[in-house]
N, C-alpha and C positions, 0 to 999 in steps of 0.2 A: 380416404383410402390409405392403408398402411404402406409405408415406404419400404423398399428392399434395403439391405445393408449398404449397397453401392449408392442408391439414391440418397440415403441419409448422409453418407460421407460427402457426396457432391453438394448437398445443401449446406453442410457445415463449412466446406471449403469456400463456397461462394459467399455466404454470409460473412465469413471471416474476412475475405477480401474487401467486401463492401465496408465493413467496420474499420479496418486498419488502413485502407488506401483510398477512401472516399474523397472526392468523387472519382469514379472510375468507369470506363466503358466496358461493354460486354466483351469486345474483342480482347481487351487487356486482361479481363478476368480469365478468359479462355487461355490466353498465353501463360499467365502466371500459375494456373492450376492444372494445365494439361487436360482440361475438360473440354469436350467438343463444343464448338460454337452453337450447334443446335441445342445441346443440353443446357448450356448457359442461358440461351434465349428462353427455353421452356421454363427453367427454374426461376429466372428473374421475372418472367410473366406471372408466375404463381405468387412470387413475393410482392409484386405490384398489386395484384388482386387482393392480397391480404393487408395492403397499405403499410407494409414494412419498409418498402423502398419506393422511390419516385425518380422520375427524370428531372434533371436540374440544368439542362442546357447542353450546348455543344462546345467541344474544344476547338482550338485552332488547328488548321491543317498543317502538318509538318512541312518545313521548307523543302523545296525541290521534290515534293511528292504530290501526285494528283489523287483525287478521290473525295469522297464526302467527309464532312466533319463527323467525328465520333460523338454519339449521344451519350452523355454522362449520367450515371446513376449514383444516388446517394441514399443513406438511411433516413427514413422519415422520423420526425419526433412525435411524441405522444402516441406511439403505436401501442405501448403497454407500459406498465409501471412496476417498480420493484422497491423493496424495503431492504435497507442495510443497517446492521446493528454491530456496534463494537463493544466488547466487554473490556472496560478499562478498570484499573484498580479501585477508583473511587466513583466512577460514573458508568452509566450505560448511555452510549451515544447512538441515536437513531435518526435515520434519514429516509426520505421518500424521493425517488427520482423517476423520470421517464426513461425510456430505453436508450436515450442518448446521454444520460447522466445529468439532465437538467434538474437542479434541485427544486423540489416543491415545498418541502418542509423538513426541518431538523429539530430534534429535541435532545436535551441532556438531562438525564435523571441522576441526581446525586444520591449515592448510597451511604447511609449512616453506619451500616454494619459491614463487617468483612464477610465475603462469600464463604459459605460452608455448606454442609449437607442439611442444615436446618431447613425443615419444610417451610417454616415461616419466611425465611429469606428467599427460597426458591419461589414461593408464592408472590413475594414482593416483586421480584424480577419478572416473573411470568405475567403478573398483572400489568406492569408497565408496558411490556411488549404488546399484550393483547389490547390495551387501551390505545396504543399507537396504531395498531392494525384497524381497530374499530373506527377510530377517528378519521381514517382515510379509506374506508371501505368503498366509497363512491368511485375511487380510482381503480378498484378491482385489482389490487396487486397480485402479480403472478407467482412471485417467489421471494424468499428471504435469503440474504447472504449474511453470514455472521463472521466478523473479524475477531480472531482470538489472539491473546498474547502468548503464543506458543504454537503448537501444531495439533491437528486433530487426529487422534488415534481412533480410527474407524472400528477396530476390533473391540477395544474396551469402551468405546463411546465416551471418551473423556479428553480433556486438554492435556497434552503431553508437554511438560515444561520442567525445567530445573527449579523454577520458582515455587517454593513450598506454599506460597500464598494461594495457589490454585489447586492444591492437592485434593481438597475436599469439595470442590465445586461439582454439584450433581447435575452434570450436563444431560445424562440419560433422561431424567425426568422432564427436563425442559423440552427436549426434542419430541417427546411423546404427547405433549400438551398443545402443540401448534399444528394446525391443519395444513398450512401452506407448505410447499416444497422448501426445504432448508438446505443450504450449502455452507460448509465451514472451511475456513482457511486461515493461515497465519496472517496477522494484521498487516505486516509489511508486504507480503505477497499480494494482498488485496489492493494496497496502494499502487503496487507495480502493475497490476491488472488494469487499474483505472488509467494509468498513463498509456498503456498499450491500446486500449479500446475506446476510451472516452475523452482523452485530452484533446486540446485544440490542434496539437501538432500531429498531423497525419503521417509524417515520415517516421517509421518505426524501425530504427536500427537495432542492433544488439545493444542492450543497455542494462545498467545496474541501478537499482534504487537503494541508496545508502541512508538508513534511518538510525538516528541516535536520540534516545530519550532516557527513560529509566533503564531500558534494555537497548541493545545495539544489534542490528540485523541488516544483511544485504540480500536483496532479491534480484535475481538475474533473469532477463528474457533473452533467449538465444534462438535464432532462426524462427522467431514468432511463437516460441513455446516457453513456458515457465520452467526454468532449469532446476533440477534436483528437488522438486517439491515433495517427492516421496522419501527422500533421505533427510531426516530431521537434523542432521549435523550440518548440512549445506546451508550456508548463510549465517551461521552463528559466529560472526566475526568478532563479537565482543570479547571472546576469549582467545583470540590470536595475540601472540606476544609481540609488543612493540618495543619493550625495553627489558631484556633478560634479568637485569638486576634491580628492577623496579619494585614497588611495594607489592605486598601480597594481596592477591585477589581472593574473593570468597570461594572461588573454585579450587584454591589451594596452590595455584601457580603464581609466579611473580611477573609483574610487568604487563598484564593483560590490557588490551585497549579499554576494557570496562573501567579499570582503575583511573584512567585519565579522562574519559569522556562520559561515563555514566552519570546521570543527573544526581543520584544519591551520593555518589563519590565526590562530585564537585561541591555539593552542599556541605558534606562532612568536612572537606578540606577548609572551606570558608568558616565553618563553626570552630574548628581547631584554631584557626588564625584569630578569630574573635576572642577566644579564651586566652591565647598566649601573647597577644600583642595589644598594647595600649595605643599604638599609633595607626592601626588600620582604620580606614575611613568607614568600615562597616559599623563602628560604634555611632557614627552620625546618621546612619540610615535605619538602624533598628535598635530597640532598647533591650533586646535579649537575643541570644544565639538561636533560640527556638523559632524566632521569626524569620530567620534567613532562608531564602528560597533562591532558585536559579536567577530570578529577576533581580534579586538583591546583588548577586555577584556581577551581573551585567551593569547595574547602576554604579557599583563601585569601580568597575573597569572604566566607565565613561568619565568619571571624575578623577581618574588617574591613580587609583589605589595600586601600589606596586605588587602586593600579594595577589590580588584578583587578576591583575594583568598577567602574572606568571601562570595562574591557574588556567586561564583561557588560552594563553600561548602554548602551554604544554598540551592542552586538549587538541588544539588545531595541529600542532606538530605530529601528534599521534595519528590524526586523521590523514595527513599528507603521507606519512609512512605507510599507512594501511592502503590508501588508494594506489600508491606506487606499487606495492606488492600485488594488489588485485589486478592492475592493468597489465602486469607481467605474466599473469596466469590465466586471465580471462580475455576472450575476444569480444571487446566492447567498444562501441563508438560514442556512447553517451553515458553520463552519470547524473542521476538525479540525487540531490542532497536534501535531507529533510530532518527536522528536529527542532525543539525549542531553542537550542543554542545555535545550531548550524544555520537555521533559517532566519535568525534575528538580524535585522538590517544594521543594528548598531555595532555589531562585532564581526559579521561574516566577511566583511571586506578584508579582514586580517587573514582569513583562510585563503583567499585568492592571492594575497601578497606572498604567503608561504609557498603556494603552488608555483607561482612565477619565479620566486627567488630560488627555489630548489629545483627548478627546471623539471617539474614532474612529468610533463609531456613534451616529447621532442617534436620537431617540425614534421618528421615522417609519420608520427602517430598522434595527430591532432584529435583531441577528444573534447566533445562539447560537454560543458558542465552547467547544469541548471539548478538553481535553488528553488525548491518547492515551498511556497508559503505555508507556515505551520498553523494548523487549526485543529480544534477538537473534532471537527467534522471530517477530517481526512480519512480516518478509519472507517466511519460509517458510510461515507461516499464510496470508499474502496470496496466495502461490503456490497453495496448496490452493484458495482461493476462486476463483482464475483457472481452475483445472482444473474445478471444480464448475460455474462459469458457462458455460465454453465447451463442456464435454463433456455435462453433464446438462441445463442450462437452454437454452442456445442451439444446441446440436448443431453446433458449428463444426468444420471440418476441422482436424486437428492439424498442427503445424509439421513433423513428421517424416514425414508421409504424402505425400511428394513424391519425385520422382526427383532424386537428388543426385549430382553429379559431383565426385569427390574427386581 
């Protein structure tokens, strides 16, 4: 039976409560959503019949209060399955999870060619995705989430980004060739959605997900909603200025965060050091500047190379400056930090030393900071979370469910 608009909204609110505050009682759902207890009971009964939720025990009776213990509800695992795909510069990362984000399988397809409009390359990517879908057809995946390095322009059906690398990627053709519902979102927003709905920490304050790799982006959840997702400028903190007289950025301005923290910029600084100094420890780690990677800089830092220590200290100083500016402008209680440098256990202790030394957070505004372990699967698992949120929780229309003119 088709639901009315109000019934659909009630379902969304109740499922959202179950995902973000589980385990939770019916009466608490009613209080949090202003939906009548009778309606909550009716809807949760339907969700139980569909095996999406289940009872998981009773909570303790509050002190000094009489009454029965509340029966707690939680989301059941293995109710349905979802595929997440991340488009990265050199790989396609794909994951399959259940509706609680439990990873079933992940694959990384390395691409030898640069993305373009070439039909051969689109066929290569499409074949990899279709093979992954076919391999897991026994799970009957419901939807696909795609994490993209930029934003999804629904009007033009393309990736909107300042990175010319993606200008010719023919997303339209890809969307028309896959039968499952497809949802697209910025890759860092996807990781942020994962923390909101699928992480083990069920307390969901207003938080920011700070990501720094080749690009730098901050995703913000405010009052349970993704903030500013429709404004493509929101979150592009890589081009906020942390040192007005700093080196010139590719955007034309000087002293952008990108020049201190971007992976390519870090590697370029190390390459220049390799060329100009005979005393850098980099010469003992690689035989040519072309071999220098971010991991090389970290290795040189660990053995005490002064130049690489300065590169990393400057990067972390810029992060602390940025976090301080963000906490003064955003209502946040928690910050997730993520990236190949920021998440690296051999160096990120220095970040916390800078935060404490510069008294980034006062006692009156204590903010929880959590390092998210860096993995190639972060983006594809985040894309699974996007599919779960949009298809199962919010029941949003998919991005490929439109008329497309090729």
